[in-house]
C-alpha atoms as one frame of an Amber mdcrd trajectory, in Angstrom:
protein
 106.264 106.816 122.159 105.884 103.335 120.303 102.317 103.100 121.264 101.669
 106.648 118.824 102.755 105.201 115.806 101.949 101.970 114.162 104.475 100.105
 111.957 104.212  97.842 108.872 106.340  95.934 106.387 106.022  93.556 103.453
 106.884  90.112 103.512 109.218  90.353 100.781 111.202  92.601 103.296 112.741
  89.618 104.523 114.253  88.125 101.675 117.074  85.640 100.018 119.426  88.407
  99.090 119.570  87.683  94.671 120.028  90.421  92.832 120.409  90.652  89.116
 123.941  90.243  89.359 123.955  87.248  91.683 121.843  83.882  93.132 120.426
  83.774  96.851 122.654  84.047 100.022 120.194  83.134 102.431 117.717  80.236
 102.684 113.567  81.373 101.964 111.679  81.351 104.973 108.092  80.394 104.854
 105.145  83.078 105.115 103.712  81.713 108.405 107.378  81.865 109.901 107.699
  85.683 108.701 104.215  86.221 110.459 105.453  85.001 113.266 108.544  87.542
 113.422 106.090  90.461 113.359 105.591  91.165 116.686 109.191  90.059 117.691
 110.419  93.056 115.304 107.487  95.706 117.097 105.568  95.502 113.984 101.823
  95.449 113.783 100.566  95.772 110.125 101.438  93.661 107.015 101.713  95.056
 103.763 100.880  92.529 100.994 100.413  92.301  96.871  97.539  90.261  96.010
  99.926  87.171  95.146 101.368  87.273  98.341  98.150  86.493  99.784  96.768
  84.304  97.203  99.800  82.933  95.524  98.203  81.102  92.596  95.224  83.554
  92.372  95.043  83.351  88.308  94.536  79.621  88.686  91.252  80.087  90.908
  88.060  80.738  91.134  86.651  83.951  92.310  85.654  81.647  95.248  88.301
  79.581  95.546  90.397  83.076  95.654  88.150  84.335  98.820  88.392  81.434
 100.508  92.560  81.443 100.539  92.575  85.278 101.253  89.884  84.379 104.148
  92.436  81.878 105.182  95.175  83.999 105.201  93.240  86.990 107.718  92.508
  83.983 109.983  96.490  83.930 110.308  96.989  87.706 111.041  94.229  87.412
 113.485  96.033  84.906 115.139  99.281  86.836 115.271  97.453  89.960 116.229
  98.203  91.552 112.908  96.290  93.294 110.537  96.711  94.065 106.729  97.600
  97.468 106.172  96.813  97.547 102.507  96.580  95.218  99.108  98.676  95.946
  96.142  98.000  94.591  92.531 101.552  93.138  91.220 101.350  93.937  87.427
 104.700  93.829  86.700 105.271  89.529  86.408 102.923  88.410  84.126 103.597
  88.208  80.358 100.494  90.248  79.750 102.103  93.137  81.172 105.663  93.479
  79.682 104.643  96.428  77.904 102.518  97.845  80.981  99.553  96.892  81.809
  96.740  99.740  82.102  99.096 101.325  79.772  99.752  98.677  77.469  99.132
  99.262  73.694  97.681  95.583  73.658  93.690  96.396  74.663  93.560  92.765
  75.936  96.418  93.300  78.309  94.944  96.125  79.484  91.877  94.181  80.291
  93.986  91.835  82.096  95.314  94.479  84.523  92.055  96.091  84.971  90.666
  92.576  85.638  93.190  91.365  87.944  92.689  94.803  89.779  89.386  94.016
  90.707  90.337  90.521  92.385  92.911  92.481  94.256  90.042  94.404  95.673
  88.025  91.080  96.211  91.559  90.110  98.226  91.658  93.276 100.364  87.880
  92.976 101.257  88.540  89.512 102.481  91.372  90.223 104.518  89.904  93.423
 105.982  91.472  96.836 104.331  89.818  98.989 102.242  93.459 100.419 101.219
  94.508  99.727  97.370  98.359 100.620  96.565  99.127 101.179  93.107 103.017
 101.083  92.416 102.867 101.800  88.683 105.875 100.013  87.911 105.398  99.169
  84.162 103.254 102.065  83.234 105.715 103.954  81.037 108.272 103.424  78.161
 111.780 102.818  77.352 111.335 105.213  74.387 108.863 107.730  74.553 107.518
 107.278  71.238 106.650 103.853  72.036 103.212 105.323  73.555 100.933 108.656
  73.593 101.209 110.350  77.002  98.598 112.006  76.922  96.639 108.546  75.835
  98.538 106.307  78.662  97.354 108.766  81.633  93.879 108.524  80.243  94.315
 104.749  80.213  95.333 105.245  83.725  92.778 107.012  85.029  90.099 104.817
  83.441  91.348 101.888  84.893  91.235 103.767  88.130  87.507 104.490  87.921
  86.820 100.468  86.905  88.450 100.209  90.433  86.701 103.297  92.242  83.285
 101.544  90.611  83.805  98.032  91.578  84.010  99.115  95.205  82.526 102.238
  96.420  84.591 101.879  99.302  88.252 101.532  98.700  90.905 104.149  98.514
  93.732 103.852  96.248  97.129 105.148  97.309  99.427 106.111  94.381 103.179
 105.104  94.804 105.222 107.256  92.343 108.332 106.469  91.504 110.328 108.241
  87.976 111.789 105.154  86.941 112.955 101.459  87.176 111.839  99.323  86.149
 111.044 101.861  82.976 113.217 104.063  81.860 110.276 106.773  81.681 107.056
 106.393  84.065 104.269 108.450  83.319 103.459 109.191  87.280 106.973 110.257
  88.781 105.994 112.351  91.595 103.739 113.210  94.322 102.318 116.143  92.616
 101.438 113.933  89.610  99.996 111.361  91.566  97.697 113.801  93.287  96.749
 115.647  89.859  95.809 111.963  88.351  93.595 111.306  91.248  91.881 114.654
  90.156  91.254 113.250  86.904  89.462 110.319  88.192  85.554 109.801  89.052
  86.055 110.230  92.774  89.246 112.234  93.555  88.399 112.240  97.285  89.565
 108.240  97.265  92.796 108.830  95.608  95.604 109.429  97.556  99.482 109.126
  97.899 101.650 106.464  99.427 105.324 108.091  99.325 108.219 105.917  99.381
 111.551 107.912 100.589 113.862 106.341  98.026 111.541 106.996  95.001 111.300
 110.922  95.923 115.081 111.163  96.208 115.360 108.631  92.803 113.517 111.902
  91.339 115.701 114.650  92.515 113.472 115.715  95.720 113.319 115.570  99.309
 110.886 113.050 100.553 110.123 115.339 103.337 108.987 117.933 101.042 106.995
 115.593  99.079 104.969 114.521 101.669 104.180 118.170 103.192 102.742 118.419
  99.961 100.868 115.321  99.957  99.437 116.244 103.674  98.452 119.808 102.689
  96.496 118.133 100.293  95.127 115.517 102.980  96.483 113.057 100.534  99.499
 111.222 102.477  97.543 108.200 103.568 100.849 105.789 103.680 104.644 105.719
 103.703 107.178 103.867 102.917 110.835 105.038 104.682 113.831 103.897 103.567
 117.067 105.622 102.507 119.033 106.056  99.369 122.797 106.717  98.619 122.031
 109.008  95.878 120.125 108.806  92.361 120.887 105.560  91.903 119.187 102.274
  91.825 116.422 101.502  94.018 118.371 100.709  97.355 115.970 100.444  99.736
 118.576 101.086 102.766 117.691 101.189 106.440 115.950 104.361 107.184 118.500
 107.083 108.084 121.425 105.322 107.282 122.508 107.614 104.179 121.423 110.833
 105.435 120.223 111.245 109.148 119.124 114.855 109.015 116.994 113.952 105.672
 115.390 111.052 108.092 115.011 113.773 110.969 113.207 115.882 108.542 110.474
 113.274 107.254 109.908 112.280 111.021 109.649 116.221 111.897 106.993 116.680
 109.332 105.142 113.927 109.844 104.902 114.577 113.563 103.925 118.112 112.947
 100.900 117.058 110.480  99.751 114.678 113.639 100.342 111.943 111.223 100.168
 109.116 114.119  96.389 110.501 115.004  95.347 109.597 111.459  95.675 105.716
 112.527  97.748 105.714 108.920 101.163 103.178 109.293 104.696 103.989 109.088
 105.682 101.552 106.678 109.214 100.567 106.500 110.078  99.388 102.685 114.191
  98.192 103.463 116.014  95.401 102.644 118.908  93.390 104.426 122.583  93.921
 102.822 122.948  91.117 100.631 125.851  90.304 102.607 123.825  90.093 105.705
 123.862  86.077 107.537 120.410  84.818 107.809 119.950  84.986 111.727 120.481
  88.476 111.438 118.312  89.231 108.738 115.544  90.747 109.864 118.121  93.763
 111.741 117.455  96.268 108.935 113.670  96.004 109.668 114.322  96.577 113.772
 117.345  99.237 113.247 115.068 101.268 110.745 111.951 101.365 113.486 114.577
 102.024 116.380 115.694 104.870 114.300 112.472 106.399 113.711 111.631 106.539
 116.946 114.588 107.900 118.532 114.013 110.956 115.471 110.836 111.150 116.808
 112.139 112.053 120.477 114.857 114.053 118.974 112.093 116.046 117.091 109.959
 116.257 120.325 112.809 117.415 122.315 113.967 120.175 119.938 114.411 123.672
 121.590 111.393 124.949 120.227 111.544 128.491 122.020 115.265 128.656 120.106
 113.821 127.405 116.986 111.691 130.416 117.116 114.346 132.990 117.888 116.611
 131.698 115.295 113.457 132.009 112.653 112.420 135.075 113.895 116.228 136.482
 113.680 116.354 134.797 110.299 119.495 133.158 111.785 119.258 130.141 109.684
 122.756 129.340 110.222 122.332 129.038 113.894 119.098 127.079 113.444 121.083
 124.789 110.995 123.970 123.950 113.903 121.327 123.638 116.836 119.700 120.658
 114.394 122.876 119.218 113.845 124.069 119.239 117.443 120.713 118.022 118.777
 120.787 115.338 116.282 124.641 114.371 117.452 123.589 115.042 120.992 125.914
 117.565 121.742
């Protein structure tokens, strides 16, 4: 069963445990050591920000940058891994305090576009055509600070520059309604798909859906996935979980809402997502109190829960499901699903 799906996570998902209210609680693990853990945990793909692959990219010439990215690809090859995607990190540079693509400063907007093109160069050197855009600071703290119509147009302008720069790339937009900004311009999957329709090549713009981001928007992740799948625009997922509409918690998949997790797996199974070759990405974080020697269990546990739910989806009594639907007896269907998930 595990061979049906390919799994990925990012190096940031093995972390020191610091948060805005406290210091690190675990020692830093070097990138090369993290790569050794991937196969041991049952993962085949590595998610990257551009500076995960080339940490000092702003200080390098284009040739130097490509050389470093090529060296990282060699390390992936040595471990039997592949890069799933590369994403421009546009939220930590001083030039992106007020946003990247939507900044009120034209020099900052140009920096964001130039950085995105360098991200594409890194992705090509690492053997992937998938670019993920998490539009972290493309929003405002107060709505009057920016023109929302103009902001959307500026994001489209940046995406068109990327699509023109390399005719082979695909862009997957990772929508999120808030955090770090109070208001973001592309908060949901529907917004992301609509944004793609404004670009010069909508066929190359899709989505990456994160479970927690949908929940923060008050939406059901499985419905967001279904919407993207109906448009043939679900190009990756970040599965995790969330206790309500709080900060982005990145909990172990299924830990807060097992039935919600079941329905996410169910929609992916029904759409034959595994057959597309796209990854099941996990964007989960260890609890801050977790000791270093067991600080990867959130990854292995999420994968185990996903695969267990695949089995639950595949073994659910389809005849009973059909009978309940035809009889419009949804209480019976609900109970049957809950009993099946609980194994009773």
